[in-house]
N, C-alpha and C positions, 0 to 999 in steps of 0.2 A: 504494499499499500504506499503511495507517494503523497506525502504532505506538499501540497501546492500553494501553501501560503507564501505570498511574495514578501520580500525584505527591502524592497527598493522604495525609498522614500519619494513622496510626491507632493504636489500641491493639493489642497483640499478639494476633493471631489473630481481632480483632473483625471483619475485612473477609472472613472466610472463609465460605463456604457452610457452613450449619449442619451438614450431614452430614460434610463434610470436616473441620470444627472437632472434631466427635466423634471422627473417625478419628485425627487428630493427638494428641488427648488421650489416647485409648486407646493409641495407640502409644508415646507419651511415658511413660505409667504402666508400661507393660510393660518399657521400657528402664530405667526408675527402680528396677526390682527388681534391677538390676546396678549398685550404686553406684560400682563401680570399672571401669566399663565401658571408658573411654577408656585405662585402664592395662593392660587385660588383653593377654595375649600374643596374636597374630593368630588361631591356631587356635581359642583359646577365645571370642574377640571374634566370629568367624564362626559358632561354635555358638550363641552368645547371639543373634545376628541371625536364625539359622534358627528358634529357638524362638518369638522375638518375632514373627516374620513368618508362622509356621505358620498361626494362625488365619485369616489373610487369604488363604492360598494354598488353603485347603480348599475343598470344594464345587465347584460349576460344571459345566460340559458333561462327558460321559463321551465319550470318543473311539472311533471304530470300531477304530483301532489306535494303539497306543503303544509304541514300541520305542526302545531305545538302541543306539548304535554308537560305535565308536572309529575316529577320522578321523586317519591319518597326517599330520602337517604338518612342516615345517621346523624349528619351534619345539616340537616334542614332540607326542605323540598327544594329542588332546583328545576329551572325551566329548560327544556329542550326543544330544538326546533329540527324537524325531520325533513329532509329534502329528498324525495323520491323522483328520480328523473324519467322513469318508464314504468309500464305496468308487467314487466317481467318479475315472475315470482322468484323467490330465494336468491335474491341478489346479495353480494357481500355488502358489508357496511363499514363506514369510516366514522368513528366517533371523533369529533374534531373540536380541539381546545383553541380558542382565540389568544393572540399574544396581549401584550400591554403591560408587562412587568408585574403580573398578579394584581395590577392597581387599576388599570384603566381598560378601554375598549370592551367589546361585547360581541354577541352573535349577530347584531346589526352592522358593526364595523366590518365584519368578515363575511358578511352574508353572500357576496358575489363569489369570493374565493370558494367557500363550500359549494355553491352551486355549479361552479366550474368543475371542481373535482367530481361532483355527482353526475354531470352530463358527460364528461370526457371518459369517465371510468365506468360508466353505467352501474354505480354503486349508491346505495342510500347513505347520505351523510347525516349525521346526527350532531348538531351544534349545541354544545353545553354552555349555558349561562351561569358558569359557577360562581361561587360567591367571591367577592373581591377584597384585597387587603388596602388599608390597614385595619379596617373594621374586623375583618376575619383573617386570622394567621394560619400558617401551617399547623396542622394538616387538613384543615376543613375542605378545602377545594379538591385536594386529592381523594378524600374519602367519598365527596360526592360523585366524582368522575368514576371511581370504582364500583360505586353503586349503580350508576348508569350503565356501565359496561355489563354487569350482572343482570340488571333490567332488561337490557337489549337481548341478551342470550335467552332469558327467560320468555321473553314476548316476541321472539323471532318470527314465528308464524304471522302474528298480529301485524307486525311491521312489515312485513314482505321481505325479510332478510334471512340467509343462511346462518344459524346460530353458531356453526363451525367456521365462519368466515369473517370474523369481526376485527377490525383494525382500530388502534388508537394513533391519532395524529394531532399536531399542532404546530404553531410557529412561536419562536421566541420563548416567552414563559410557558405558553402553551406546549411547546415542544418539551420543555422540562417536565410538565405535567403528564404528557403522554408517556414518556419513558419512565418516569418515577412511579406512576400508577401501575404501569405493567409490572414493576418490581414489587409493589405492594401487593398486587393480586397474587403474584407467584409466591410471595412469602406467606400469604394467608391461604394458600392451598387452592388458588383458582387460577392457575396458569392457564388452563384451557379456555379462559374466557377471552383471551387475546391471541390473535394469529398472525399479526403484523404490526409494525410501527413505522410511522412516518414522523421525522423530525424536520422542521424547516428553521434553519438557522436558530438551534435551540440553545437556552442557557443551560449548561451542564456543570458549570462550577462557579462558586463565589470568585475565584481567583482568575485574573487575565493577566497575561504577561505585560510587563512594563512597554515592550516594543509595540503591542496591539494597542494598548491604551493611547500611547503617543502618537501613533499614526491615524487610528481610526476614531478615538473617543472624543471627537469634538464635532461642531457643526459641519455638516457636509455628508455624513454617513448614516443618518437617521437615528443612531443610538449613542448616546454620550456617555463617558465614563462616570459623570457625576450623576447622571440620569438612572444609570445601572446601579450605582451604590444606594441611591434612594430606593429603588425597587426592592433590593435586598432587605433594606431596614424595614420596609412596610411589611413583607412577607414573614420574616423570621420572628419568632417568639423571642429569641436571644441569640447572641453570637454563636453559642454552642450548636445551634441547629445546623449550621453550615457544615459541621462534620458528619450530619446524618446522612447516609447514602440515599436516603429517600427525599432528600433536598439536592444534593449534588451528587448525581449518578457516576462521576468520576471516582468516587470513593466505595462504590458498591461492587458486590460479587455479581458479575453480569451473567453468569452461566444460566442457562435454561431459558433465555429470552428468545421470543420468536425472531424472524427476519426483520432487519431495520433498514429503512431507506432514509438517508441523510441528505438533505439540501444544504449545500454550504457554499455561501457567496464569498467572494474573494475580499471584499471590502468591508470587514465588520469586525468589532472588538471580540466578538465571539467565535471568529473563525478558528484560531488556533486551538481552542478548548474543544471544538468540534473535531477536529482532526485527532485530537488526544484520545476523545471517547471513541472514534472510530477504530483507532488502534487497539484499544482496550476490549472492545466487542470483539474484534477478530482474534485477539489472544484468548478471549473466553470461549471460543467456538461458536459465536453467533455469526449467523450469515448476514454481513453487513454490506450496503451498497452506498458508499459516498458519492454523491453527484456533485461536482464543483462547477461554478459559474463564475467565470471571469468578468470583472467589471460590474458585478452585483453587490448591491448594499444589504444591509439589513431591511427587512419589510418589502424587498423589491417584488415579491410576489403580487402585492396589491396594485402593481402598476401594468396589470395585464390589459387594460384597455388602450395602452400606448406602446407597450414594450414587446418585442419578439422574444427578448431573453426571458421574460416573465413566463411568457406562454409556452417556452420550450421546457422550463422547469415544471410548470403545471402538467404538460403532456408527458414529460418523463415519469413524474410521480404516478399519474393515472395508469400509464402502460405498466409500471411496477406493481401497483395494485392489482391489475387485472391478472398478470402472470403469477403473482404470488398467491393471490386467493383464489383464483380460477385457472390454473394451468392447462386444463384441458379445452378452455374456451380461447378462441383467437381474439 
C-alpha cells in the first residue's frame, strides 16, 4: 500500500482541483456572511450551516420512495430518513452518517449526497439524524447508530433491504462514527449486523501531524486545525476519551471488521491519519480499498453539482458497494 500524501508546500488552495477550489471559495464566501459564526450559540450556528449548505444539497436524483421514521434507541429516539431509489426488492442498504464534527450539519445538509449514493448504487440509503455535541457527548450518537443498524436488520423485509447486505458509511465525523460503530457492534457480539464500511475523509485520531496541520489546517481547505480541536472538545467527555478505541480507531484491534472503502482526498489535515488507518486495517487482515483523489479537499463530495472529481469519487463508492454487497449482480 502506497501512501500518496504529498509533502510539497504550496500556496493556500493552489493545489486544489479548479472545480473544488471554486466550491471552497463559494462555501467560504457564504460563511463570511456570518461574521460572528464561531461565536454563535449552537442552534444558530446549525441554522447558518443549513442555509450555507442548502444550495449544494438541492437537485439530484428523485427517489421512488422517501420516508422518515423514528427509531427507539438506548440513547433516545433518533430520526432516520430512508431513500429508496427503485422498487427492486431486497436491495443492499447503506446507513449513512453526515459530517460536521459531531456538532453541526444534518440529514438535510447531506440529503443530495445520500440520494446520489442511492441512485448510483441502487441501494437503500438510511440517513441518521444522530444527537449532536456538545449537548450530547460520546458515546450517545454511536449508541444511536448501533441501534439503527440492529433495527434495519430486524426490519429488512419491511424496508425493502436484504438484512445480510447492510453497510455503514459517513464523512468526516460521520466516517468516524461508521467505523467506530462497527467496532462497537463487533465487541457487543453483533458483528453480523454490518457487512461493509465506507469512510469519506474520516476522523480517525485526535492527533494530526504538524506537517498536515501547517499545510492544510487553515482557510482554503474546508477544515481548519482550530476548528477540528473545537470539535474534539465538543464531542469528548474528557481528554481521557481520546485514548478509547471507540473514539480513535487507530488505537483499536481492527480484526474481524468487514471490507472497508476509504475515500482519501489529497488536501486535508486528515489525509495522513487516513493512510495510517488504512495500513492498520491491512495489517489486521481487513480487506481495505483506499481510493485517493488528487486535488480534493475535505468535504469535496458535496461539490458534485460542479465537480467531475466529486462525481468520480461517488461513482467509485457506488461501484464498490455493488461489488461488495452484491457480487453476483453486474
